[in-house]
C-alpha positions in Angstrom: 0.0 0.0 0.0 1.3 3.4 -0.9 1.3 6.4 1.5 0.0 9.6 0.0 1.2 12.9 1.4 -1.4 15.6 1.3 -0.6 19.3 1.5 -3.1 22.2 2.0 -2.9 24.8 -0.8 -1.0 27.4 1.3 1.7 24.9 2.4 2.1 23.7 -1.2 2.5 27.3 -2.4 5.1 28.1 0.3 7.1 24.9 -0.6 7.0 25.7 -4.4 8.1 29.4 -3.8 10.9 28.2 -1.6 12.0 25.6 -4.2 11.8 28.2 -7.0 13.9 30.7 -5.1 16.6 28.1 -4.5 16.7 26.9 -8.0 16.6 30.4 -9.5 19.7 31.7 -7.6 22.3 33.1 -9.9 25.7 31.4 -9.6 28.6 33.4 -8.2 31.3 33.3 -10.9 35.0 33.5 -10.0 36.9 35.2 -12.9 40.2 36.1 -11.2 43.1 34.1 -9.7 43.9 36.9 -7.4 43.4 36.5 -3.6 41.9 39.8 -2.5 38.7 41.6 -1.6 39.5 44.7 -3.6 36.7 46.3 -5.7 38.3 45.9 -9.1 35.5 44.4 -11.2 37.0 40.9 -10.8 35.4 38.2 -8.6 38.0 36.2 -6.5 37.4 32.9 -4.7 37.7 34.7 -1.4 35.0 37.3 -2.4 32.8 34.5 -3.8 32.9 32.5 -0.5 32.3 35.6 1.6 29.3 36.5 -0.6 27.9 33.0 -0.3 28.2 33.5 3.5 26.2 36.8 3.4 28.9 39.5 2.7 28.4 41.9 -0.1 31.4 42.4 -2.5 30.3 44.4 -5.5 32.6 42.4 -7.8 30.6 39.2 -7.3 26.9 38.2 -7.5 25.3 38.3 -4.0 24.8 35.0 -2.2 21.4 33.7 -1.3 19.8 32.0 1.6 20.3 28.4 1.0 22.6 26.6 -1.4 24.9 28.8 -3.4 26.9 27.7 -6.4 30.4 29.1 -7.0 31.6 28.6 -10.6 35.1 29.1 -11.9 35.5 30.8 -15.3 39.2 31.1 -15.6 41.8 30.5 -18.4 43.3 27.2 -17.6 45.5 25.8 -16.4 44.9 28.3 -13.5 46.4 28.5 -10.0 44.9 30.5 -7.1 47.7 31.3 -4.6 46.1 31.9 -1.2 47.9 34.5 1.0 45.9 33.4 4.1 43.2 30.9 5.0 39.9 31.1 3.2 36.8 32.0 5.4 35.0 29.1 6.9 31.9 27.8 5.1 28.8 28.0 7.4 26.5 26.4 4.8 26.7 24.1 1.8 28.2 25.6 -1.3 28.6 23.8 -4.7 32.0 24.5 -6.4 31.9 24.0 -10.2 34.9 24.2 -12.5 33.2 25.3 -15.8 36.4 25.1 -17.8 36.7 21.3 -17.2 40.5 21.7 -17.1 43.1 22.0 -14.4 42.5 24.4 -11.5 44.8 24.5 -8.5 44.1 26.3 -5.2 47.1 26.3 -2.9 48.8 28.2 -0.1 51.1 30.8 -1.5 54.8 30.0 -0.7 55.2 33.7 0.4 52.2 33.6 2.8 52.9 35.3 6.1 51.0 32.8 8.3 50.7 29.1 8.3 47.3 27.6 7.6 
């Protein structure tokens, strides 16, 4: 015997609106290998992660409540040299390498602190 889940119309509308808002979120696209938060019209991985966590860097698309997607749109092979640790992720984030080729994220050998 199959169990059928029934929703009242208002609950169903709220669920559908929530699902649409999550699926319609614009991805945050990283287009720079730099490691900064400078307003320079380029979106860095650091800025993208911070926006996904609620910050507002004008160089990147704003994050949303719920699942964000960070896409990399870089000339490959590409290397992002981190000068210090990236911010902690407080929620799930999808990372997508659109180029389909080699992308390296590593600690810069000249970094001041160990992480």
